[in-house]
N, C-alpha and C positions, 0 to 999 in steps of 0.2 A: 418465444419467437423465433420464426428462422433468419438464416441469415442468406442475404443476397449479394452477388456479385454485381454489377451495375457499371455498364459503361454509359458513359452521359454528356452530354454539351453542357456547358456554361454560358453564363449570357455575352462574355467576353470573348466566345470563339473558341476555348480550347476542348478538348476532347479528353477525359480523363476518366479511370476506373477507380470504383471507390465501394466499399463494402457496407451493406445497411442492414438493421434488423427490421423486422416489420411480421404483420400477423400472417400477411399475405401478399401474393405479385401485385393483385391489382389494386390493392391500397397502396401499396409502396408506389407503384406508376403514377398515382393519383397527385398524392401528395408530393412527389418531384415533380411533374409538370407544375403543381400549383406554386411551387418555389422557383418556378424559372426555368428551368434544367429539361431539355430535350433530351429524351430517353432514347437510346439505341438498342440498347440490350439488358435483360435483367435476367440473370441465372442463378438458380440457389444452389448453393452450393450444396457438395457432394460429401457424404458420408458425416452430417453434422451430428447423429444419433451416437455414435460413437467416440467422436473427438471433436470436441467442442474450445474453439478456438479461446473463449472468455473463461475457460476454465485452467489456463495456464496463465493468464496476467489478471490483478487484479483491478476492481472498477469501484466505482462511488457506490457504497451501499447505500440505502435510502438514509441512516442516520448521520451518515459520515458527509454525503450530498448535502444533506440540510445544513450539518455545521459549516460546510464550505461558502453556502449561500448565505448564511447569516453571518460568518465573519467578512464578505463581499460587500454585504448591504452597510455595514457598520463603518468599515471603510470609504465607500462611495458616498454615504453621508458627511463622514467628515468633512470632505471636499478635497481629499487627496486626488491627484491625475489615477487614470488607470492604469497605465505603466507602474506607479509606486503602488498602488495597491496589490498588483499582480506582484512585484517583488516581494512586499511583506508577507504574502500568503506564501508564495513558495520558500521563503526563509524558514517558513515553522514545518513544511514537509518533510516526511523522513525518506530516504531514496526509494523508488519503485517507480512505477508507471505513470500513477499518477503526477507526480512530478515532473517527468518529461514530457507529458501531454501539456502541464499549465506552462511550462519553458517552452515548449512548439507554439502555443497560442500566444505569449507573453512577444515570442518573437515576431507572431504575425502582424499582431495589434502595433509594434513597433517600425513595421514596414507600412503603415497606413492601413491595415484593414481594421474594420470593423470585430468589435469584441461578440456578438452574435455570427459574426462570419468565420471567425477562428474557433469558437463554440462548435460551429455547425461542422466542422472536418473530422469533429470526434464522436460521430452520434452512437456510438457503445459508453462514452460518459456523459455525454449530454441529447436527453430527451429531446426529441422535435419540438413537444410541447413548451418545455424551457427556452430552446432558441428561438421559438417564435415570440412567446413573450420577452426576452430580451431584445428582439428584433422591434417590438413593435414600441417601446420603451426607446429605443434608442432614435426612432422616428417621431415621436411624440415629447421627447424630450424629457418626460420622468422616469428615469430608468430606476430611480428607488423606491417611488410609489409602487412599478410594475414587478420590480424582485420582491417588494415585500407583501404583496398581492400572493405571489408564485409561494411565496414561504409560508404564508398562512395556508393556501391549499396543500402544498405538501407534509405539512404537519397535521392535517386534517386527514389526509390520506394514511399517511403512515400510522396515526392512530387506530384507524379503522382497521387497518392490514394486521397491525399488532393484537387486536381484539379477536380478530378472526384464527390467525396463528395460536392464540392463546386459549381458545374456547378447543381447538381440534388438538391442543398438545397431549391433554390427559387423556382424552379417549384412544389416541392412538397408543400412548406408552402402557393403557392398560391392557389393549387388544394384543400387544408384542409381549407383553407379559404371560398372557392367558396361552397364547401359542406355544411360546417355550416351554413354560409349565405343562402342557398336555404332552407336546412332544417328549420331554424327560419320562413322563410318567409313562407313556407307551412303550416308548424305545427300551426304557433302561428297569424300570419298576415292576412292571407286568411280567416280562417275560421271566424274571426271576422268581414272582409267585406262580408262574406257570410251571417251572421245573421242580419248584416244592410241590405242586399240587399232583402234579406225575407222577412224581415217586410215592408219594403219598396213595396213590391209585383210590384217588376220591372222585365220586360224583357231584360234579360241579352243577350250581343254580342255571338257570337259563341266562341271566343277565352275565353271569361271569363268563359262560361261555362266550355269548355275543362279546364280551370285551375284549378276550382272548384274541376270536377269531379277527377281530379289528385289528389290533395290534399286530399278526401274524403279517394281515396284508399290507398293514403301510407298513412293515419291517422291511419284506418283501419287492414290495412297489418302490420303495424309497430312491433305489439307485436310478430307476427311470425318472421318477416323480420327480425329483428335482431336475436334471436336464430339461422337461419336458415345461414343468413349470417356468423356467428360466427362457427356454425358448418360446412360449406364447406371449411372455410378458415382454420380449423384444418386439416380438411380431405384432402385438398389440400397439406397444408405443411408436413404432416404424410406421402403423397403419393410421395413427392417430396424429401424426405429423402429413400426412397427406390432405388435399383438399376434401376430397371426400368423406376421409376418415375424420378430421376434424369436422366437419359441419353433421357427420352423426352421432357423435360423442355430445358436441355442444346441443343439439337438439335432445338428446337424452337427458342432460343436465336437469332443461325444463321444464321435463316431464315426471321427475323423482318426487316422490312425495317430500314434503314440508320443505326439503334442500331446493327442488325447483325455484320455491317464493326467495328463499334464500339468496339462491344465485341469482334471480330476477332482481331483488330489491337491491342488492349490491351493484347489479348493471347500471341502475335507473341513478342510483346515488352517485358513481363513482363518472357516469355520462354529462350529467346536471352540473356536477362540482367542476369539472374541467370546462365545458361549454361557459359555464358560468367567469370562469376565469378569465377563458381566451378573449370572450365578450369584453370585460373588463377591461383588459389589456389593449383595446381598441382594434384587434383581429376583427375582419369581416366575418358575418354570419356565415355563409359556406364555407370557410378556411376553417372556421371554428369547431363547425361543425363535425367537417373530415379529422379534424386533429380528434375530437371526443370520441368520436367512431371507434377509434383505436381500443380506448377503456373499458368498452363493452366488456372485451377479452370472451365474445362469443362469438363465432363464425354468423351462425344461424342470425343473431340481430343485428349484427355488422353488414349482413346483405339486405336485410330490410330496411335497414337507415340509410343506405345508399340510394335505395330508391326512393326515399323520403327526401333525402339533399334532391336529387334530380327534380322532383314534384314544387321545392322552394324554387329550386333554378328557373322553373316554368312560369311564377308568379304565385302560387300558393303561399298561405301561412303556415307558421313552423308549426303553432298547435293543430292544424289540420292535416298537416302531411305526417305529423308524428301519429296521428290517429289513425293513420291507414297502415303502420307497421302491426298495428293489432296487439301491442304489447305494452304500451304505456298504460296506466290505468288512467281512468275518468280523473281522479284528482289531480294528478300531476298534470294531465291538459288540462283543465279548467284553471289551474295556476299559471302554466304558460301563456296560455291566452291571453288573461288578465294583464300579464308582464307585457305581453305584445302590445295591447290596446293602451296601456299606463303608460309605455317606454320605459319600465324598472324590467326588462326583461332579465338582466343579469340577475339583478335584487333576488328575484322571483325562483329563479331558478336556484339560487342558493339555499331559498327556503323549502324547496321543494326536496333536494340533497339532503340537507337537514334533516328533514321529515324520514326519508328512506334510510338515513343511516341511523337514525335512532330504530326506524325497524327493524333492521340488521341485527343490532344492539340487542334487540329484545328478544326476536329468532333466536341469537346466540347464548344468551342467558336462559332462556325455555331448553335449549338443546343441550347445554351443561347441567343444568337441575334434573333433566328426565336421564341424559344419558348415563351419568355417573352412576346413580345407584342402580338404573338397571343392568349394568355391565357388571358393576360388582358382585351383584345377586346372582345374574349367567353365569358368572366365574365362580363363585362358591357352589351352585350346585353341580357345575360341570365336574369341579374336581371332586369334590364331595360324591358325587355320584361313583368317579372312577375308585377311589378309596374304597366306597362300602361295597362296593362289586366285587373288588379283591378280599375282603374282608369276611365277607357273608361264608365261606367256605371254612374260614379256622374257626368262625363261629360254632358252624355245626358238627365241628370234627371235634371241639372241646365236648359238647352237649354227648356225643357218641361216646365219649370216654367216659363220663360219667357213669 
């Protein structure tokens, strides 16, 4: 997500400048206005690609943030006052940025501010969905219930993320190993064999000549290829951070064979899980959908969902508006429609999320099952082919000597 410098007016008449992270400028503006701020200016921070502010200071990682919330829930359920709860957590933390943030939050709460308002001042550490859940719990008086619901949501999200990362780790590791081995053979091993064959003045087979020609071309072009590759990668990443570039890449993601369905199912599960969590916390439908919209992580889908939200504001049902996005499968739409009719929308959304989370896990299992042997076989054939191509002339020379 990109960082934006915002000039906003608060409900008490103050004009302040704050930094927020958001998927895009339009979504950030909508979110700030829904929270009661008047937006004067939103400016995207320059040179974010080269210098990231969050890379120089620690934030809450997923597991650490989960541990923090679990400890917070236990202390609140014990009946301790909120200031004493914060003091207990602060005493156990090591010196660092997180400790400084929690001390600032404690001072805000001590000065009469609510816990959600104090969290809201640090968007890099406390996500918008989390702050909204805490605020809803404070309004309804059931903060422990709301916090427990958010923890359950976070556990599911972290578990799914861990499975996605685990499925991607081994193929990436194999790909890196193949590239390293092939480069080593092309740049160091093949040239030495080439010199041996040149000294022997031997007639080389076609496959060996082709391999030597490729190795010589790679060696000659490497001084230009590496800078060009780095510059191209930087250009692509910079373009991907623009609105047009992000929209293009997100559209391509959904069109990819196999991976398009994987990205789509993951987006649906994330959206439905977040939507259900916010609804269960007592947050209105429109605001809940706006928050859940950001979890799609796809600019194309977010734009379509924005249109669906406008239709709901005009009086259309949730299931009918989602159908207009032409993205939600018929099964999900039927289940959401039943949830609307029976008044159990949050429960039905959780069921939809669980179904598509299982679909994501099934696709990941299939991916790892297929990719690992294919990559191992490809790696063996590629490296074996290079070795055979270099040793064939030696076998020919041996037969000639006899």
